C-alpha positions, -999 to +999 in steps of 0.1 A: -167+334-057-154+300-045-162+270-067-155+246-039-187+243-021-209+237-051-184+210-063-183+193-029-222+195-029-223+179-063-201+151-054-220+143-022-253+143-043-242+117-067-219+096-047-224+067-023-208+075+010-181+051+011-155+077+020-154+109+040-132+132+019-118+165+030-136+194+013-110+201-013-117+197-049-085+190-068-082+203-105-046+201-112-014+184-099+023+184-104+052+168-083+042+171-046+016+200-052-020+200-062-043+229-070-080+231-063-108+246-084-102+280-069-065+279-076-053+274-041-021+251-039-017+223-013+013+202-004+001+166-008+014+147+022-009+116+016+003+108-020-028+087-027-021+063+002+014+056-014+001+052-050+019+085-058+053+077-046+069+093-076+047+125-074+019+137-096+026+134-134+061+123-131+076+132-165+090+098-175+057+081-164+036+104-183+058+100-214+054+062-211+015+064-209+014+089-237+034+066-259+014+037-253-019+054-257-010+060-292-004+022-298-026-002-279-042-001-245-060-034-240-059-067-255-072-090-227-050-119-216-065-138-246-035-125-266+001-115-256+011-079-263+046-065-267+049-048-233+039-078-213+072-099-212+094-068-204+072-058-176+071-091-160+108-098-166+118-065-150+095-072-120+111-105-115+145-088-115+133-063-089+117-089-066+142-118-072+113-140-080+107-163-109+073-154-119+047-125-119+010-125-121-002-090-128-036-078-117-052-043-114-060-034-077-042-042-044-072-061-033-071-083-063-035-091-057-043-101-020-072-123-034-046-138-059-022-145-030-050-162-009-061-184-039-024-193-049-016-201-012-046-224-009-040-243-041-003-247-033-014-260+001-036-287-015-012-295-045+021-292-029+019-293+008-009-319+010-033-301+032-067-319+037-092-308+010-112-278+020-093-273+052-065-247+042-058-221+067-042-187+065-030-168+096-035-129+094-028-103+119-050-082+141-052-046+130-046-056+093-058-038+061-056-058+030-086-046+011-123-046+012-136-076-008-160-098+011-132-124+015-107-099+029-131-081+053-138-116+068-105-114+086-104-077+094-107-064+129-119-030+119-156-027+126-160-002+096-146-025+073-162-056+086-194-051+103-228-059+084-209-076+055-213-111+067-217-141+064-179-142+066-155-164+046-139-192+066-102-203+065-085-175+084-072-172+119-060-140+136-031-135+159-018-101+175+005-082+152+041-086+165+035-116+186+057-145+174+046-169+202+010-164+192+018-171+156+038-202+166+009-215+185-016-209+156+003-228+129-009-263+124-008-289+097-035-272+077-017-238+077-008-227+041+002-191+045+009-162+069-003-129+055+015-098+070+020-062+063+057-054+071+043-021+085+005-018+091-005+013+073-043+017+080-037+008+115-017+039+121+017+032+105+025+005+131+061-010+127+065-044+143+090-051+171+125-056+158+131-091+145+094-099+141+097-103+102+128-124+106+109-147+131+078-150+108+102-160+080+118-185+102+085-201+114+072-202+079+104-221+068+103-245+096+067-254+092+065-254+054+042-225+052+042-196+027+052-161+040+029-136+021+042-101+024+016-074+016+038-046+004+010-027-014+015+004+008+050-002+023+068-013-008+084+005-039+106+028-020+082+041+007+101+030+037+136+038+024+143+004+008+127-010-024+105-033+001+099-030+039+109-066+044+145-055+031+150-036+065+153-071+081+168-087+051+138-108+049+127-124+015+090-137+017+076-165-004+053-139-021+055-102-026+021-086-031+023-052-049+000-024-059-005+013-056+028+029-067+033+002-093+009+021-114+027+054-111-006+072-099-018+069-136-032+035-139-043+008-114-015-018-115-010-047-090+010-079-091+021-109-069+056-123-074+067-157-062+089-186-074+078-213-099+070-239-073+045-214-059+028-195-088+034-225-109+004-242-095-020-221-114-032-236-148-050-217-176-085-209-167-080-210-129-075-174-123-075-141-144-085-106-152-095-090-184-074-058-177-047-075-156-014-069-172-029-047-201-005-027-224-010+006-208-004-008-172+026-026-184+041+003-201+037+026-171+048-003-147+080-007-168+087+030-163+080+027-126+105-001-122+131+017-141+129+046-116+131+022-087+163+005-102+182+038-100+179+036-061+173+073-060+138+072-046+148+048-019+177+070-009+154+102-008+130+083+014+157+074+038+171+108+040+141+129+040+123+105+061+149+109+088+143+147+085+105+142+088+107+119+118+132+141+136+110+172+131+078+152+142+096+139+173+103+172+186+064+179+187+059+150+213+046+164+245+036+196+225+003+185+210+017+151+197+018+119+220+035+095+195+051+093+163+058+060+143+069+048+110+098+044+087+111+063+057+087+090+043+059+074+061+045+085+096+016+079+118+013+109+142-010+105+172-026+139+181-034+146+218-070+137+217-077+164+245-068+191+217-086+177+187-097+147+167-075+136+137-102+148+115-101+182+129-063+182+127-066+172+090-090+202+082-068+227+100-038+213+079-058+218+048-066+253+057-028+260+059-021+242+024-012+207+037-033+177+027-030+147+051-057+122+063-067+108+097-073+073+107-086+056+139-098+087+158-066+109+165-040+094+142-028+114+112-010+096+083+018+114+065+032+098+033+043+126+009+056+118-025+091+106-026+099+137-049+093+160-020+122+185-012+138+192+021+124+227+021+090+213+014+094+188+043+105+217+066+075+237+056+050+209+063+065+205+097+060+241+103+024+239+094+020+207+115+034+225+145+012+255+140-018+232+141-011+211+172+010+234+193 
């Protein structure tokens, strides 16, 4: 007798409905595969929204966590621990920035970027007190705090959570003319996802990121790149900004930085930006804790080999080539880069939720967004044969 219905019902009974999960209850996982409470295996093509770029229970990441668990897991930032400097140093090397400020979740990292940009605006740029403005993009997803949802255009994320935080202006994603018109003397930052994940894996027009960089430089405005989903190998380079050879003033990182083991996030910037913070002005009890740093060091070491960026490029091309063949055969559009794809299902056939459920029945886990779009983001450890098998299941569902 299946254990799944009872386990799903229990979760529904005791949990607030902030998610609408698929009715699968995972009990074990390794690499690109998970196993449910009934012993059925699934190919994980969501990878924790890119938090599992290196797969489930990557041996070197698990070894780093185990070793640290036997020593010390938390000190708070009231003290310094022996993993902290190495983590920060290696992350500065990876990003090419001077300083790191570690936090826990992606939303905390975005909040950190907002606070730092505002303080930089007042202390360095000379913006009028209380008037700092940050420009964000329509269709964005940067988290779910009250400040962040204030500049969301997603009704599910924003509606009924007001009053909203002032200090933000929205422009259409990919529209450099609109961005240029919005920048004024009080603008301190432009917050941008190099690829908009939650919106359906939307890549901007070619040259957009270079244009944002040029506008920010010309107007003395910080370019804040939210690489929480797009970074750390997902798109075929270490950062999605690398595809246009763009270096933002601040990298915002999360998800894969914790290796799918612990929540780890960070912002990276040069000393003239992050140096505006003084003791007591910002912090986190768990931010940069020993366990997080130990896992983060192991993650950075994996990225420094270049293996996962290469896998994302090569297997991503295989994935996108296969998906493109489905256009006109149940699929209307495919977007993305590397091992990351947004696939629009023909809405006359089924909704994205229905497609996700049918994929689940065939042993593939993916998730819908915005009605008829399926997001695919398998672990970068997936094999070519597994990509091909997932494509076969996808074709069987939509054709």
